[in-house]
C-alpha atoms as one frame of an Amber mdcrd trajectory, in Angstrom:
protein
 -46.509  72.695 -50.511 -42.996  74.611 -50.280 -42.580  77.162 -48.037 -43.003
  81.004 -48.817 -40.994  84.225 -48.292 -42.173  87.290 -48.032 -39.384  89.889
 -48.809 -39.438  93.606 -48.055 -38.839  95.705 -44.794 -41.614  94.341 -42.155
 -42.622  98.534 -41.718 -43.807  98.884 -44.969 -47.510  99.147 -45.085 -48.020
  97.050 -48.105 -45.333  94.319 -46.887 -47.394  94.273 -43.907 -50.654  93.748
 -45.665 -49.368  90.705 -47.248 -47.926  89.272 -44.187 -51.396  89.649 -42.271
 -53.072  87.957 -45.662 -51.058  84.993 -45.188 -51.406  84.820 -41.412 -55.290
  85.084 -41.720 -54.998  81.798 -44.272 -52.597  80.388 -41.644 -49.760  79.932
 -44.199 -46.307  80.052 -42.524 -43.737  82.257 -43.754 -40.175  83.987 -43.544
 -40.116  87.831 -44.117 -36.600  88.600 -45.439 -36.360  92.169 -44.631 -34.859
  94.081 -47.639 -35.594  97.634 -48.653 -36.977  98.927 -52.144 -34.026  99.135
 -54.266 -31.655  96.367 -52.740 -29.932  94.451 -54.897 -31.452  91.395 -54.422
 -34.955  93.192 -54.613 -33.617  94.773 -58.048 -32.875  91.243 -59.537 -36.313
  90.036 -58.509 -38.276  93.244 -59.544 -37.691  95.522 -62.523 -38.629  98.496
 -60.597 -37.073  97.529 -57.501 -40.080  97.440 -55.267 -41.682  95.546 -52.650
 -43.150  93.312 -51.449 -42.170  90.332 -53.004 -43.023  86.792 -52.564 -40.663
  83.588 -53.164 -41.894  80.066 -53.045 -39.289  77.523 -54.755 -38.171  79.435
 -57.558 -41.306  81.254 -58.221 -41.499  85.115 -57.646 -44.368  87.355 -57.896
 -44.598  91.075 -57.160 -47.042  93.363 -56.533 -49.041  93.131 -52.742 -52.350
  92.782 -54.548 -50.910  89.701 -56.587 -48.989  88.416 -53.817 -52.596  88.431
 -51.791 -54.297  86.731 -54.724 -52.387  84.078 -54.950 -52.177  83.760 -50.964
 -56.199  83.847 -50.741 -56.742  81.325 -54.235 -53.427  79.120 -53.169 -53.830
  78.205 -49.934 -56.455  76.698 -47.694 -58.094  79.024 -44.749 -61.003  81.514
 -44.575 -61.766  83.656 -48.041 -60.119  86.890 -47.783 -62.212  87.898 -50.758
 -65.818  86.649 -50.376 -67.141  84.308 -53.117 -70.330  86.058 -53.668 -69.978
  88.566 -56.391 -71.281  91.337 -54.933 -69.557  90.954 -51.717 -66.348  90.507
 -53.199 -66.884  93.648 -55.894 -67.450  95.429 -52.795 -64.196  94.147 -51.058
 -62.142  94.965 -54.360 -63.823  98.224 -54.109 -62.225  98.993 -50.831 -58.834
  97.740 -51.461 -59.076  99.921 -54.949 -59.691 102.790 -52.816 -57.237 102.364
 -49.894 -54.151 101.665 -52.585 -54.999 104.177 -54.920 -56.475 107.214 -52.787
 -56.205 106.738 -49.354 -52.830 105.433 -49.135 -50.885 108.238 -51.198 -52.213
 110.607 -49.154 -51.769 108.987 -45.887 -48.777 107.466 -45.903 -46.660 109.084
 -49.199 -47.750 112.527 -48.788 -48.714 112.806 -44.804 -46.544 110.111 -42.965
 -43.536 110.883 -45.237 -43.384 114.301 -43.919 -42.560 112.706 -41.239 -40.260
 109.922 -41.747 -38.418 111.633 -44.824 -38.922 115.174 -44.282 -36.047 116.435
 -46.381 -35.683 119.516 -43.699 -31.970 120.491 -42.625 -32.463 119.502 -39.174
 -34.598 116.367 -39.781 -37.553 117.817 -38.139 -41.004 117.405 -39.461 -42.034
 119.301 -42.788 -44.481 121.347 -41.720 -45.761 123.091 -44.754 -46.225 119.368
 -46.306 -48.273 118.560 -43.005 -50.060 121.844 -43.627 -50.689 120.968 -47.168
 -52.079 117.751 -46.833 -54.077 118.194 -43.958 -57.402 118.866 -45.838 -56.914
 115.696 -47.694 -56.114 113.589 -44.250 -59.370 114.663 -43.344 -61.367 113.595
 -46.378 -59.787 110.215 -46.231 -60.139 109.630 -42.924 -63.890 110.691 -42.878
 -64.569 108.386 -45.719 -62.855 105.305 -44.072 -64.541 106.050 -40.717 -67.680
 105.997 -42.537 -67.397 102.839 -44.222 -66.674 100.928 -41.145 -70.542 100.845
 -39.793 -70.873  97.034 -40.125 -67.381  96.329 -38.550 -65.236  95.669 -41.411
 -64.203  98.188 -44.046 -67.101  98.128 -46.334 -68.923  94.964 -44.977 -69.270
  92.358 -42.219 -66.520  90.172 -42.338 -62.603  90.633 -42.737 -61.496  91.141
 -46.015 -58.066  92.120 -47.971 -59.290  95.742 -47.445 -58.950  95.232 -43.792
 -55.354  93.891 -44.549 -54.308  96.595 -46.570 -55.851  99.507 -44.067 -54.647
  97.900 -40.489 -50.933  99.002 -41.083 -51.912 102.556 -42.531 -53.983 103.273
 -39.680 -51.365 101.576 -37.096 -48.876 104.040 -38.253 -51.080 107.554 -38.564
 -52.279 106.588 -34.583 -48.985 107.614 -33.663 -48.403 111.260 -35.409 -49.943
 114.338 -33.669 -52.858 115.172 -36.335 -53.889 111.879 -37.792 -53.747 110.767
 -34.143 -56.127 113.024 -33.066 -58.623 113.005 -35.860 -58.419 108.840 -35.348
 -59.266 108.955 -31.533 -62.208 111.802 -32.253 -63.780 109.305 -34.753 -66.823
 107.224 -34.766 -65.771 103.999 -35.794 -61.843 104.087 -36.005 -60.614 103.869
 -32.600 -62.568 100.606 -31.787 -61.948  98.999 -35.468 -58.173  99.500 -34.775
 -58.005  98.049 -31.637 -60.245  95.131 -32.436 -57.713  94.001 -35.581 -54.744
  94.874 -33.424 -56.235  91.979 -31.228 -56.702  89.347 -34.227 -54.009  86.703
 -34.131 -52.873  87.399 -37.504 -52.117  91.148 -37.216 -50.793  90.593 -33.880
 -48.500  87.915 -35.136 -47.201  90.263 -37.743 -46.556  93.948 -36.131 -43.327
  95.230 -37.229 -40.578  97.206 -35.217 -41.130 100.492 -35.027 -40.520 102.687
 -37.929 -36.712 104.492 -37.869 -37.099 107.989 -39.634
């Protein structure tokens, strides 16, 4: 099968999630580190978004579609269980991470540090304080779902591939780092997953604010 490229800056949590999925399946890939909105990205995605997958002229956008292609198109461990109930449970957590947790934890909270919009580029404390209650709720929800060892279950799924990059970046910030450290399951979960070969092999360079 022709080699694949995953296009997008490696620090993006969605790009990193797709790379984790590829590595978990044992799929070699090249990362083309282009930012969103780059002209080469805009030529491949009508909204200029990352990640993108490219393979021998085939181009695919949107992380969930990319991860489905990787999971279904290559040999290796199933990243969505074959059992209907277990599959639905995994998809439930994929949806909760992508549509609920990620916008709060990354777009609202992390971006208040990374893209603060303040004159001196210091963190936007007003935004951090505003999002704090939602930060607490979402981290508590995720922590409670890890009782079986993985997100909503007893085996690694795409839901975990989506979650690990988010927690990795949040651990380095003061409010979220303290909440993660104080949680029952999150610290051990993150340590275990960072030790997985597929995750360790795809850890990106530090964020640049």
